[in-house]
C-alpha positions as a Markdown table, in Angstrom:
| # | Residue | x | y | z |
|---|---|---|---|---|
| 1 | Unk | -52.2 | 7.7 | 18.6 |
| 2 | Unk | -56.3 | 8.4 | 17.9 |
| 3 | Unk | -56.6 | 10.3 | 15.0 |
| 4 | Unk | -59.4 | 11.9 | 13.6 |
| 5 | Unk | -59.7 | 13.2 | 9.8 |
| 6 | Unk | -62.2 | 15.1 | 8.2 |
| 7 | Unk | -61.7 | 15.3 | 4.1 |
| 8 | Unk | -63.6 | 17.8 | 1.6 |
| 9 | Unk | -63.3 | 18.3 | -1.8 |
| 10 | Unk | -62.5 | 16.7 | -5.0 |
| 11 | Unk | -61.8 | 13.1 | -5.8 |
| 12 | Unk | -57.9 | 14.1 | -6.1 |
| 13 | Unk | -58.2 | 15.3 | -2.4 |
| 14 | Unk | -59.9 | 11.8 | -1.3 |
| 15 | Unk | -57.1 | 10.0 | -3.3 |
| 16 | Unk | -54.3 | 11.6 | -1.5 |
| 17 | Unk | -56.1 | 11.3 | 2.1 |
| 18 | Unk | -56.6 | 7.7 | 1.2 |
| 19 | Unk | -52.8 | 7.2 | 0.8 |
| 20 | Unk | -52.3 | 9.1 | 3.9 |
| 21 | Unk | -54.7 | 6.7 | 5.5 |
| 22 | Unk | -53.1 | 3.8 | 4.7 |
| 23 | Unk | -49.7 | 4.5 | 5.9 |
| 24 | Unk | -51.1 | 6.0 | 9.2 |
| 25 | Unk | -53.0 | 2.3 | 9.7 |
| 26 | Unk | -49.7 | 0.4 | 8.8 |
| 27 | Unk | -47.9 | 2.7 | 11.3 |
| 28 | Unk | -50.2 | 1.3 | 13.9 |
| 29 | Unk | -52.5 | 4.5 | 14.5 |
| 30 | Unk | -56.3 | 4.4 | 15.3 |
| 31 | Unk | -58.5 | 6.2 | 12.9 |
| 32 | Unk | -61.6 | 7.5 | 15.2 |
| 33 | Unk | -64.9 | 9.3 | 14.3 |
| 34 | Unk | -64.8 | 10.6 | 17.9 |
| 35 | Unk | -63.7 | 14.0 | 18.9 |
| 36 | Unk | -61.6 | 12.7 | 21.7 |
| 37 | Unk | -58.6 | 12.3 | 19.7 |
| 38 | Unk | -54.7 | 13.0 | 19.7 |
| 39 | Unk | -54.5 | 14.3 | 16.5 |
| 40 | Unk | -57.0 | 16.3 | 14.0 |
| 41 | Unk | -56.3 | 16.3 | 10.6 |
| 42 | Unk | -58.5 | 18.5 | 8.2 |
| 43 | Unk | -58.1 | 18.1 | 4.5 |
| 44 | Unk | -59.6 | 21.2 | 3.2 |
| 45 | Unk | -61.4 | 22.5 | 0.0 |
| 46 | Unk | -62.1 | 26.2 | -1.0 |
| 47 | Unk | -63.3 | 25.5 | -4.4 |
| 48 | Unk | -66.5 | 27.7 | -3.2 |
| 49 | Unk | -67.3 | 29.6 | -0.4 |
| 50 | Unk | -69.2 | 27.2 | 1.0 |
| 51 | Unk | -66.4 | 24.7 | 1.3 |
| 52 | Unk | -64.0 | 27.6 | 2.6 |
| 53 | Unk | -66.3 | 28.3 | 5.3 |
| 54 | Unk | -66.9 | 24.6 | 6.1 |
| 55 | Unk | -62.9 | 24.2 | 6.2 |
| 56 | Unk | -62.7 | 27.1 | 8.9 |
| 57 | Unk | -65.5 | 25.7 | 11.1 |
| 58 | Unk | -63.8 | 22.4 | 10.9 |
| 59 | Unk | -60.5 | 24.0 | 11.9 |
| 60 | Unk | -62.1 | 26.0 | 14.6 |
| 61 | Unk | -63.7 | 22.7 | 16.1 |
| 62 | Unk | -60.8 | 21.0 | 16.1 |
| 63 | Unk | -58.6 | 23.2 | 17.8 |
| 64 | Unk | -61.2 | 23.1 | 20.6 |
| 65 | Unk | -61.3 | 19.4 | 20.9 |
| 66 | Unk | -57.7 | 19.2 | 20.7 |
| 67 | Unk | -57.1 | 21.2 | 23.7 |
| 68 | Unk | -53.6 | 22.1 | 25.0 |
| 69 | Unk | -52.3 | 18.6 | 24.8 |
| 70 | Unk | -53.5 | 17.8 | 21.1 |
| 71 | Unk | -52.5 | 18.2 | 17.6 |
| 72 | Unk | -54.2 | 20.1 | 14.6 |
| 73 | Unk | -52.8 | 19.6 | 11.2 |
| 74 | Unk | -54.6 | 21.4 | 8.0 |
| 75 | Unk | -53.6 | 20.7 | 4.9 |
| 76 | Unk | -55.5 | 20.6 | 0.9 |
| 77 | Unk | -56.0 | 24.0 | -0.9 |
| 78 | Unk | -56.7 | 26.0 | 1.9 |
| 79 | Unk | -53.2 | 26.1 | 2.7 |
| 80 | Unk | -50.3 | 27.9 | 0.6 |
| 81 | Unk | -47.2 | 26.8 | 2.1 |
| 82 | Unk | -45.8 | 25.1 | 5.6 |
| 83 | Unk | -46.5 | 27.2 | 8.5 |
| 84 | Unk | -47.4 | 26.9 | 12.3 |
| 85 | Unk | -49.9 | 29.2 | 13.8 |
| 86 | Unk | -51.7 | 29.1 | 16.9 |
| 87 | Unk | -50.5 | 25.5 | 17.5 |
| 88 | Unk | -51.9 | 24.7 | 14.2 |
| 89 | Unk | -49.7 | 23.1 | 11.5 |
| 90 | Unk | -50.3 | 23.9 | 8.1 |
| 91 | Unk | -48.9 | 21.7 | 5.3 |
| 92 | Unk | -49.8 | 22.9 | 1.8 |
| 93 | Unk | -50.6 | 20.2 | -0.9 |
| 94 | Unk | -46.8 | 19.9 | -1.6 |
| 95 | Unk | -46.3 | 18.6 | 1.7 |
| 96 | Unk | -49.0 | 16.6 | 2.5 |
| 97 | Unk | -47.4 | 13.5 | 1.9 |
| 98 | Unk | -45.3 | 14.3 | 4.6 |
| 99 | Unk | -48.1 | 13.9 | 7.4 |
| 100 | Unk | -47.5 | 10.6 | 8.4 |
| 101 | Unk | -43.5 | 11.2 | 9.1 |
| 102 | Unk | -44.9 | 14.6 | 11.0 |
| 103 | Unk | -47.1 | 12.5 | 13.3 |
| 104 | Unk | -44.5 | 9.6 | 13.8 |
| 105 | Unk | -41.5 | 12.1 | 14.6 |
| 106 | Unk | -43.3 | 13.9 | 17.5 |
| 107 | Unk | -44.4 | 16.6 | 14.9 |
| 108 | Unk | -40.9 | 18.0 | 14.3 |
| 109 | Unk | -39.3 | 17.4 | 10.6 |
| 110 | Unk | -35.8 | 18.3 | 9.8 |
| 111 | Unk | -35.7 | 21.2 | 7.1 |
| 112 | Unk | -34.0 | 18.8 | 4.6 |
| 113 | Unk | -37.3 | 16.8 | 4.8 |
| 114 | Unk | -39.3 | 19.3 | 3.4 |
| 115 | Unk | -39.3 | 18.6 | -0.4 |
| 116 | Unk | -41.9 | 19.8 | -2.7 |
| 117 | Unk | -43.7 | 16.8 | -4.1 |
| 118 | Unk | -47.2 | 16.0 | -5.4 |
| 119 | Unk | -46.6 | 12.3 | -6.4 |
| 120 | Unk | -44.5 | 10.9 | -3.1 |
| 121 | Unk | -48.0 | 9.4 | -1.7 |
| 122 | Unk | -47.7 | 5.8 | -0.9 |
| 123 | Unk | -50.3 | 3.3 | -2.6 |
| 124 | Unk | -53.4 | 3.4 | -0.8 |
| 125 | Unk | -53.7 | -0.2 | -0.2 |
| 126 | Unk | -56.0 | -0.1 | 3.0 |
| 127 | Unk | -58.4 | 2.4 | 1.5 |
| 128 | Unk | -61.1 | -0.2 | -0.1 |
| 129 | Unk | -60.7 | -3.6 | -1.8 |
| 130 | Unk | -62.6 | -2.9 | -5.0 |
| 131 | Unk | -61.9 | 0.6 | -6.5 |
| 132 | Unk | -58.8 | 2.4 | -6.2 |
| 133 | Unk | -57.4 | 5.8 | -7.1 |
| 134 | Unk | -54.4 | 6.0 | -8.9 |
| 135 | Unk | -53.1 | 9.5 | -9.1 |
| 136 | Unk | -51.6 | 10.7 | -12.3 |
| 137 | Unk | -51.4 | 14.2 | -12.7 |
| 138 | Unk | -52.1 | 17.8 | -10.9 |
| 139 | Unk | -52.5 | 21.3 | -11.3 |
| 140 | Unk | -54.5 | 23.1 | -14.2 |
| 141 | Unk | -53.8 | 26.4 | -16.4 |
| 142 | Unk | -57.4 | 26.3 | -18.0 |
| 143 | Unk | -58.4 | 29.3 | -16.0 |
| 144 | Unk | -61.8 | 29.2 | -16.5 |
| 145 | Unk | -63.2 | 32.5 | -15.1 |
| 146 | Unk | -65.3 | 31.0 | -12.4 |
| 147 | Unk | -62.8 | 28.5 | -11.2 |
| 148 | Unk | -60.0 | 28.9 | -8.3 |
| 149 | Unk | -58.3 | 25.9 | -8.7 |
| 150 | Unk | -55.4 | 27.1 | -11.0 |
| 151 | Unk | -54.4 | 29.4 | -8.2 |
| 152 | Unk | -54.5 | 27.0 | -5.3 |
| 153 | Unk | -53.3 | 23.8 | -7.3 |
| 154 | Unk | -50.7 | 25.6 | -9.5 |
| 155 | Unk | -49.7 | 24.8 | -13.0 |
| 156 | Unk | -50.0 | 20.9 | -14.7 |
| 157 | Unk | -47.7 | 18.5 | -13.6 |
| 158 | Unk | -47.8 | 15.2 | -14.7 |
| 159 | Unk | -46.7 | 11.8 | -12.8 |
| 160 | Unk | -43.6 | 9.9 | -14.3 |
| 161 | Unk | -45.2 | 7.3 | -16.2 |
| 162 | Unk | -42.7 | 4.5 | -15.1 |
| 163 | Unk | -44.0 | 5.3 | -11.4 |
| 164 | Unk | -47.4 | 5.0 | -12.4 |
| 165 | Unk | -47.3 | 1.6 | -13.9 |
| 166 | Unk | -45.0 | 0.5 | -11.1 |
| 167 | Unk | -47.9 | 1.5 | -8.6 |
| 168 | Unk | -50.4 | 0.0 | -10.8 |
| 169 | Unk | -48.9 | -3.4 | -10.9 |
| 170 | Unk | -48.5 | -3.3 | -7.2 |
| 171 | Unk | -52.1 | -2.7 | -6.4 |
| 172 | Unk | -53.1 | -5.3 | -9.0 |
| 173 | Unk | -51.0 | -7.8 | -7.0 |
| 174 | Unk | -52.9 | -6.8 | -3.8 |
| 175 | Unk | -56.1 | -7.5 | -5.1 |
| 176 | Unk | -57.7 | -4.3 | -6.8 |
| 177 | Unk | -60.1 | -5.1 | -9.8 |
| 178 | Unk | -60.8 | -1.5 | -10.8 |
| 179 | Unk | -58.4 | 1.8 | -11.0 |
| 180 | Unk | -59.8 | 5.2 | -11.1 |
| 181 | Unk | -57.1 | 7.4 | -12.7 |
| 182 | Unk | -57.3 | 10.8 | -10.9 |
| 183 | Unk | -56.1 | 14.4 | -11.0 |
| 184 | Unk | -57.0 | 17.6 | -11.4 |
| 185 | Unk | -57.2 | 17.7 | -15.4 |
| 186 | Unk | -56.0 | 14.3 | -16.4 |
| 187 | Unk | -57.2 | 15.2 | -20.0 |
| 188 | Unk | -53.7 | 17.1 | -20.0 |
| 189 | Unk | -51.6 | 14.2 | -19.1 |
| 190 | Unk | -48.5 | 14.7 | -20.7 |
| 191 | Unk | -45.1 | 13.2 | -19.3 |
| 192 | Unk | -42.1 | 13.0 | -21.6 |
| 193 | Unk | -44.2 | 13.2 | -25.0 |
| 194 | Unk | -46.7 | 10.7 | -23.5 |
| 195 | Unk | -50.6 | 11.8 | -23.4 |
| 196 | Unk | -53.2 | 10.2 | -21.5 |
| 197 | Unk | -53.8 | 7.8 | -24.8 |
| 198 | Unk | -50.5 | 6.5 | -24.5 |
| 199 | Unk | -50.6 | 6.0 | -20.6 |
| 200 | Unk | -53.9 | 4.1 | -20.9 |
| 201 | Unk | -52.4 | 1.9 | -24.0 |
| 202 | Unk | -49.5 | 0.9 | -21.5 |
| 203 | Unk | -52.0 | 0.1 | -18.7 |
| 204 | Unk | -54.5 | -1.9 | -20.9 |
| 205 | Unk | -51.6 | -3.9 | -22.1 |
| 206 | Unk | -51.1 | -5.4 | -18.8 |
| 207 | Unk | -52.2 | -8.8 | -18.1 |
| 208 | Unk | -54.9 | -9.6 | -15.3 |
| 209 | Unk | -58.7 | -9.2 | -14.9 |
| 210 | Unk | -59.3 | -5.5 | -14.1 |
| 211 | Unk | -61.1 | -2.5 | -15.3 |
| 212 | Unk | -59.6 | 1.3 | -15.8 |
| 213 | Unk | -61.9 | 4.1 | -15.1 |
| 214 | Unk | -61.1 | 7.7 | -15.9 |
| 215 | Unk | -62.2 | 10.8 | -13.5 |
| 216 | Unk | -63.6 | 14.0 | -15.0 |
| 217 | Unk | -62.4 | 14.8 | -18.6 |
| 218 | Unk | -62.2 | 18.1 | -20.4 |
| 219 | Unk | -64.1 | 17.8 | -24.1 |
| 220 | Unk | -61.5 | 19.6 | -26.0 |
| 221 | Unk | -58.8 | 17.1 | -25.5 |
| 222 | Unk | -60.6 | 14.4 | -26.8 |
| 223 | Unk | -59.7 | 12.7 | -30.3 |
| 224 | Unk | -60.4 | 9.9 | -32.1 |
| 225 | Unk | -57.5 | 7.9 | -31.1 |
| 226 | Unk | -58.8 | 8.3 | -27.6 |
| 227 | Unk | -62.4 | 7.2 | -28.3 |
| 228 | Unk | -61.0 | 4.2 | -29.9 |
| 229 | Unk | -59.3 | 3.1 | -26.9 |
| 230 | Unk | -62.8 | 3.5 | -25.0 |
| 231 | Unk | -64.3 | 0.4 | -26.4 |
| 232 | Unk | -61.7 | -1.8 | -25.0 |
| 233 | Unk | -63.2 | -4.3 | -22.6 |
| 234 | Unk | -60.9 | -3.1 | -19.8 |
| 235 | Unk | -62.1 | 0.2 | -20.0 |
| 236 | Unk | -65.0 | 1.3 | -17.8 |
| 237 | Unk | -67.7 | 2.6 | -20.4 |
| 238 | Unk | -68.4 | 5.7 | -18.6 |
| 239 | Unk | -67.1 | 9.2 | -18.7 |
| 240 | Unk | -67.9 | 12.2 | -16.8 |
| 241 | Unk | -67.5 | 14.7 | -19.3 |
| 242 | Unk | -67.4 | 18.2 | -18.1 |
| 243 | Unk | -69.9 | 20.6 | -19.7 |
| 244 | Unk | -70.8 | 23.8 | -17.5 |
| 245 | Unk | -73.0 | 25.5 | -20.0 |
| 246 | Unk | -75.3 | 24.2 | -22.9 |
| 247 | Unk | -74.8 | 27.7 | -24.5 |
| 248 | Unk | -71.9 | 28.9 | -26.5 |
| 249 | Unk | -72.0 | 32.5 | -25.5 |
| 250 | Unk | -71.8 | 31.5 | -21.6 |
| 251 | Unk | -69.2 | 28.8 | -22.5 |
| 252 | Unk | -67.0 | 31.5 | -24.0 |
| 253 | Unk | -67.6 | 33.9 | -21.1 |
| 254 | Unk | -66.6 | 31.0 | -18.9 |
| 255 | Unk | -63.2 | 30.4 | -21.0 |
| 256 | Unk | -64.2 | 26.9 | -21.8 |
| 257 | Unk | -62.4 | 25.6 | -24.7 |
| 258 | Unk | -65.0 | 23.7 | -26.8 |
| 259 | Unk | -68.6 | 24.7 | -28.3 |
| 260 | Unk | -71.9 | 22.7 | -27.8 |
| 261 | Unk | -71.5 | 21.1 | -31.2 |
| 262 | Unk | -67.8 | 19.9 | -30.5 |
| 263 | Unk | -69.3 | 18.5 | -27.7 |
| 264 | Unk | -72.2 | 16.6 | -29.0 |
| 265 | Unk | -70.2 | 15.3 | -31.5 |
| 266 | Unk | -68.1 | 13.4 | -29.2 |
| 267 | Unk | -71.3 | 12.0 | -27.8 |
| 268 | Unk | -72.4 | 10.9 | -31.0 |
| 269 | Unk | -69.1 | 9.4 | -32.1 |
| 270 | Unk | -69.0 | 7.1 | -28.8 |
| 271 | Unk | -72.9 | 6.2 | -28.9 |
| 272 | Unk | -72.8 | 5.2 | -32.4 |
| 273 | Unk | -70.5 | 2.4 | -31.2 |
| 274 | Unk | -71.9 | 1.7 | -28.0 |
| 275 | Unk | -75.6 | 3.3 | -27.4 |
| 276 | Unk | -75.3 | 2.4 | -23.5 |
| 277 | Unk | -72.1 | 4.4 | -23.0 |
| 278 | Unk | -72.6 | 6.4 | -19.7 |
| 279 | Unk | -72.2 | 10.2 | -19.8 |
| 280 | Unk | -72.3 | 12.3 | -16.9 |
| 281 | Unk | -71.7 | 15.9 | -16.2 |
| 282 | Unk | -71.5 | 19.0 | -14.3 |
| 283 | Unk | -73.5 | 22.3 | -15.1 |
| 284 | Unk | -73.5 | 25.6 | -13.6 |
| 285 | Unk | -76.9 | 27.5 | -13.1 |
| 286 | Unk | -76.8 | 31.3 | -13.1 |
| 287 | Unk | -73.4 | 32.3 | -14.4 |
| 288 | Unk | -73.5 | 36.0 | -14.8 |
| 289 | Unk | -75.0 | 37.2 | -18.2 |
| 290 | Unk | -77.1 | 33.7 | -18.2 |
| 291 | Unk | -80.3 | 35.2 | -19.7 |
| 292 | Unk | -83.6 | 33.4 | -20.0 |
| 293 | Unk | -82.5 | 32.5 | -23.7 |
| 294 | Unk | -79.2 | 31.2 | -22.7 |
| 295 | Unk | -80.6 | 28.8 | -20.0 |
| 296 | Unk | -83.4 | 27.8 | -22.6 |
| 297 | Unk | -80.4 | 27.0 | -25.0 |
| 298 | Unk | -78.6 | 24.6 | -22.2 |
| 299 | Unk | -82.0 | 22.9 | -21.4 |
| 300 | Unk | -82.5 | 22.2 | -25.5 |
| 301 | Unk | -78.8 | 21.2 | -24.9 |
| 302 | Unk | -79.7 | 18.6 | -22.3 |
| 303 | Unk | -82.5 | 16.8 | -24.3 |
| 304 | Unk | -80.0 | 16.0 | -26.9 |
| 305 | Unk | -77.4 | 14.8 | -24.6 |
| 306 | Unk | -79.1 | 12.9 | -22.4 |
| 307 | Unk | -76.9 | 12.6 | -19.6 |
| 308 | Unk | -77.4 | 9.9 | -16.8 |
| 309 | Unk | -76.5 | 12.3 | -14.3 |
| 310 | Unk | -76.3 | 15.9 | -14.0 |
| 311 | Unk | -74.2 | 17.4 | -11.2 |
| 312 | Unk | -75.6 | 20.9 | -10.8 |
| 313 | Unk | -74.1 | 23.8 | -9.0 |
| 314 | Unk | -75.6 | 27.4 | -8.7 |
| 315 | Unk | -73.0 | 30.0 | -9.5 |
| 316 | Unk | -71.5 | 31.7 | -6.7 |
| 317 | Unk | -68.9 | 34.6 | -6.6 |
| 318 | Unk | -65.3 | 33.4 | -5.9 |
| 319 | Unk | -62.8 | 36.2 | -5.5 |
| 320 | Unk | -59.7 | 36.1 | -7.2 |
| 321 | Unk | -61.6 | 34.8 | -10.4 |
| 322 | Unk | -62.2 | 37.0 | -13.3 |
| 323 | Unk | -66.0 | 36.1 | -13.0 |
| 324 | Unk | -66.2 | 37.5 | -9.8 |
| 325 | Unk | -66.1 | 41.2 | -11.3 |
| 326 | Unk | -68.5 | 40.2 | -14.2 |
| 327 | Unk | -71.5 | 42.4 | -14.7 |
| 328 | Unk | -75.3 | 40.8 | -15.0 |
| 329 | Unk | -75.0 | 38.8 | -12.0 |
| 330 | Unk | -78.1 | 36.6 | -11.9 |
| 331 | Unk | -80.4 | 36.6 | -8.7 |
| 332 | Unk | -80.2 | 33.7 | -6.3 |
| 333 | Unk | -84.2 | 33.1 | -6.7 |
| 334 | Unk | -83.4 | 32.7 | -10.3 |
| 335 | Unk | -80.2 | 30.6 | -9.9 |
| 336 | Unk | -82.3 | 28.1 | -7.5 |
| 337 | Unk | -85.2 | 27.7 | -9.8 |
| 338 | Unk | -83.0 | 26.9 | -12.8 |
| 339 | Unk | -81.2 | 24.4 | -10.7 |
| 340 | Unk | -84.4 | 22.8 | -9.9 |
| 341 | Unk | -85.4 | 22.4 | -13.4 |
| 342 | Unk | -82.0 | 21.0 | -14.4 |
| 343 | Unk | -81.9 | 18.4 | -11.4 |
| 344 | Unk | -85.7 | 17.2 | -12.8 |
| 345 | Unk | -84.4 | 16.9 | -16.1 |
| 346 | Unk | -81.6 | 14.8 | -14.8 |
| 347 | Unk | -83.7 | 12.4 | -12.9 |
| 348 | Unk | -85.9 | 11.9 | -15.9 |
| 349 | Unk | -82.7 | 10.9 | -17.9 |
| 350 | Unk | -81.4 | 8.8 | -15.2 |
| 351 | Unk | -84.6 | 6.7 | -15.3 |
| 352 | Unk | -84.6 | 6.3 | -19.1 |
| 353 | Unk | -80.8 | 5.5 | -19.1 |
| 354 | Unk | -81.2 | 2.6 | -16.5 |
| 355 | Unk | -84.1 | 1.3 | -18.3 |
| 356 | Unk | -81.9 | 0.7 | -21.1 |
| 357 | Unk | -80.6 | -2.3 | -19.2 |
| 358 | Unk | -83.7 | -4.1 | -18.6 |
| 359 | Unk | -83.1 | -7.8 | -19.7 |
| 360 | Unk | -79.5 | -6.7 | -20.4 |
| 361 | Unk | -76.4 | -8.8 | -19.9 |
| 362 | Unk | -73.7 | -7.4 | -17.9 |
| 363 | Unk | -70.8 | -7.8 | -15.5 |
| 364 | Unk | -70.9 | -6.2 | -11.8 |
| 365 | Unk | -67.7 | -5.9 | -9.7 |
| 366 | Unk | -69.2 | -6.7 | -6.2 |
| 367 | Unk | -68.5 | -4.3 | -3.3 |
| 368 | Unk | -71.0 | -4.9 | -0.2 |
| 369 | Unk | -73.3 | -7.8 | 0.5 |
| 370 | Unk | -76.2 | -7.7 | 3.4 |
| 371 | Unk | -79.6 | -9.3 | 3.9 |
| 372 | Unk | -79.3 | -11.3 | 1.3 |
| 373 | Unk | -78.3 | -8.7 | -1.5 |
| 374 | Unk | -74.9 | -7.7 | -3.1 |
| 375 | Unk | -74.3 | -4.1 | -4.5 |
| 376 | Unk | -71.8 | -3.4 | -7.0 |
| 377 | Unk | -71.2 | -1.5 | -10.3 |
| 378 | Unk | -71.3 | -2.6 | -13.6 |
| 379 | Unk | -68.8 | -2.1 | -16.6 |
| 380 | Unk | -70.9 | 1.2 | -17.4 |
| 381 | Unk | -70.4 | 2.5 | -13.7 |
| 382 | Unk | -74.2 | 1.9 | -12.9 |
| 383 | Unk | -75.2 | 0.6 | -9.5 |
| 384 | Unk | -76.6 | -3.0 | -9.5 |
| 385 | Unk | -78.1 | -4.9 | -6.4 |
| 386 | Unk | -77.8 | -8.4 | -7.0 |
| 387 | Unk | -80.3 | -11.2 | -5.7 |
| 388 | Unk | -78.1 | -13.0 | -3.4 |
| 389 | Unk | -74.6 | -12.6 | -1.5 |
| 390 | Unk | -71.4 | -12.9 | -3.2 |
| 391 | Unk | -67.7 | -12.5 | -2.3 |
| 392 | Unk | -66.5 | -8.7 | -2.3 |
| 393 | Unk | -64.4 | -7.8 | -4.9 |
| 394 | Unk | -65.5 | -10.4 | -7.6 |
| 395 | Unk | -66.6 | -10.2 | -10.9 |
| 396 | Unk | -70.2 | -11.6 | -11.7 |
| 397 | Unk | -72.1 | -12.0 | -14.9 |
| 398 | Unk | -75.5 | -11.0 | -14.5 |
| 399 | Unk | -79.0 | -10.4 | -16.3 |
| 400 | Unk | -80.6 | -7.3 | -15.1 |
| 401 | Unk | -84.0 | -6.4 | -14.2 |
| 402 | Unk | -85.2 | -2.6 | -13.7 |
| 403 | Unk | -87.6 | -1.7 | -11.2 |
| 404 | Unk | -89.1 | 1.6 | -12.3 |
| 405 | Unk | -90.9 | 2.3 | -9.2 |
| 406 | Unk | -87.4 | 2.2 | -7.2 |
| 407 | Unk | -85.5 | 3.2 | -10.4 |
| 408 | Unk | -83.0 | 0.5 | -9.3 |
| 409 | Unk | -81.2 | -2.2 | -11.3 |
| 410 | Unk | -81.6 | -5.5 | -9.8 |
| 411 | Unk | -79.6 | -8.6 | -11.5 |
| 412 | Unk | -79.1 | -12.4 | -11.4 |
| 413 | Unk | -76.1 | -14.3 | -12.1 |
| 414 | Unk | -76.1 | -16.7 | -15.0 |
| 415 | Unk | -73.3 | -19.2 | -16.4 |
């Protein structure tokens, strides 16, 4: 069958759909970008009003393009359970892994097939040949006042550690060199007393030439034992450490479980060992109650933290969350202005960070080659362009050259 897939949202959502794509390819189906398809799959997101609106639009277009003889499957966080309505099959995240079986069984599955599972996805061995997602956790119970995710993904659940290790070995044997541990809150990983540090220790003990990369983490879960592991040469020296605000008053209103002082302490401890360590973050502008003074505190914090990239969001009400009913909502024009200021800071700090690599020796994992150049990422998760073509999925030792006009790192190999 010809299958058209639209996938929205977080890295976890992308990880899950990559697994499904791999199975569909192995089963002989053809993935297409054309609207002339037999099956339309929408892997939805509802984290913001905009993403939910886009999900509804995709459903409408899929239903129209499928016609009377096509099939539409909607999954992801837009869906609460299994149902069929207006010839659309809805599969919640608990049943998402069943999509290939559903298609291969003429869109009929016996009742005993429907078993709740967040960890029954097959390895995504056809998704890429370099970096691959490895799902270790799902769900969240932090209940940040702006976030809908605990309500749509449910309580935290961690994957069987032996299952993770087995998939990790399989993917290594398939030739993958970089593994991104994914979940909703991987910081909260805990399986039979094994936390994230324990899991990392087991993964790092494996033989072979590979890297472990961590998806978004929450600051309050980071302790010294975890920090010590970060300097293992098989760990990517990059953390996306969620912030949301640089003002303690706003952090408390957001129900974030850390202070700006605790956050900075983590950065300082890590940078005292490796000044190049790469930190990126998320930040919300215009959260209810964010006064000019609160925003100025955030700007001061950003100058201290010096993130290489700040993923900036303007706050928008999300029905069902506590913050939707908060007083002192911020005007949209103010949110937009503050967002622009933060993005300018992010751009400036990004340039300063990349310049630190000028004339620096580093190791790149190659991804794509074209027109005499090869693109890849180094061990700090920084993109680098190499001055010749190299095979994909290869570690290359290089010396960097920073081009400030293009804000780009170039590299030449050395022996």
